C-alpha positions as CSV (number, residue, x, y, z in Angstrom):
1,X,-11.5,-4.7,1.3
2,X,-8.4,-5.7,-0.6
3,X,-5.0,-7.0,-0.1
4,X,-1.9,-7.2,-2.3
5,X,0.2,-10.2,-1.9
6,X,2.7,-10.4,-4.7
7,X,1.7,-11.0,-7.5
8,X,-1.9,-11.2,-6.5
9,X,-4.7,-8.8,-5.5
10,X,-7.1,-10.5,-3.1
11,X,-10.5,-9.0,-2.7
12,X,-13.1,-9.4,0.0
13,X,-15.7,-10.3,-2.7
14,X,-16.1,-10.5,-6.4
15,X,-18.2,-7.3,-6.7
16,X,-15.0,-5.3,-5.8
17,X,-13.4,-6.2,-9.1
18,X,-15.1,-3.2,-10.7
19,X,-13.9,-0.8,-8.0
20,X,-11.2,1.0,-10.1
21,X,-9.9,3.1,-7.1
22,X,-9.5,0.0,-4.9
23,X,-7.8,-1.9,-7.7
24,X,-5.5,1.1,-8.3
25,X,-4.6,1.3,-4.6
26,X,-3.6,-2.3,-4.6
27,X,-1.6,-1.9,-7.9
28,X,0.4,0.8,-6.2
29,X,1.2,-1.7,-3.4
30,X,2.3,-4.3,-6.0
31,X,4.7,-1.7,-7.5
32,X,6.1,-1.0,-3.9
33,X,6.5,-4.7,-3.3
34,X,8.3,-5.3,-6.6
35,X,10.8,-2.4,-6.2
36,X,11.7,-3.6,-2.7
37,X,12.1,-7.2,-3.9
38,X,9.0,-8.4,-2.1
39,X,10.2,-9.8,1.2
40,X,11.9,-6.6,2.4
41,X,8.6,-4.8,1.6
42,X,6.7,-7.0,4.1
43,X,9.4,-6.7,6.7
44,X,9.4,-2.9,6.4
45,X,5.6,-2.7,6.3
46,X,5.2,-4.7,9.5
47,X,8.0,-2.8,11.3
48,X,6.6,0.6,10.3
49,X,3.1,-0.5,11.3
50,X,4.3,-1.6,14.8
51,X,6.3,1.5,15.3
52,X,3.6,3.9,14.2
53,X,1.0,1.9,16.3
54,X,3.1,2.5,19.3
55,X,3.5,6.2,18.5
56,X,-0.3,6.6,18.0
57,X,-1.3,4.1,20.6
58,X,-3.6,2.6,18.0
59,X,-3.1,-0.3,15.6
60,X,-5.6,1.4,13.1
61,X,-3.9,4.8,13.3
62,X,-0.6,3.1,13.0
63,X,-1.9,1.4,9.8
64,X,-3.2,4.7,8.4
65,X,0.3,6.3,8.8
66,X,2.4,3.6,7.2
67,X,4.3,5.3,4.4
68,X,3.2,2.6,1.9
69,X,-0.4,3.2,2.7
70,X,0.0,7.0,2.7
71,X,1.4,6.9,-0.9
72,X,-1.4,4.5,-2.0
73,X,-4.2,6.5,-0.4
74,X,-2.9,9.8,-1.7
75,X,-2.7,8.5,-5.3
76,X,-5.4,5.9,-5.6
77,X,-7.7,8.3,-7.6
78,X,-5.0,8.8,-10.2
79,X,-5.5,5.7,-12.4
80,X,-2.2,6.5,-14.3
81,X,-0.2,6.7,-11.1
82,X,1.1,3.1,-11.1
83,X,2.6,3.7,-14.6
84,X,3.9,7.3,-13.8
85,X,5.2,6.5,-10.3
86,X,8.9,7.1,-9.7
87,X,10.9,4.4,-7.8
88,X,10.8,4.6,-4.0
89,X,8.1,7.3,-4.0
90,X,6.9,6.0,-0.7
91,X,10.0,7.6,1.0
92,X,8.4,11.1,0.8
93,X,5.6,9.8,3.1
94,X,8.0,8.6,5.9
């Protein structure tokens, strides 16, 4: 439904602009991208997705288990999380 591509959040349709949980999820990804200096984030994201997809024998299950996604999904309901988040918090989801 949404995609973070530094520094933008791209949504499937305009009606999603009011979905605060989705926007918060994507803001968490923007924080992750910024702390990893953007390009390394994408390299790690793709590497982890491929590795986890092999381990789970499913691209979707691989996606669900990426540490960056785990952090975002676990904290998307906390609208203050992007501001409270400690650097490299995704590491605890590896």
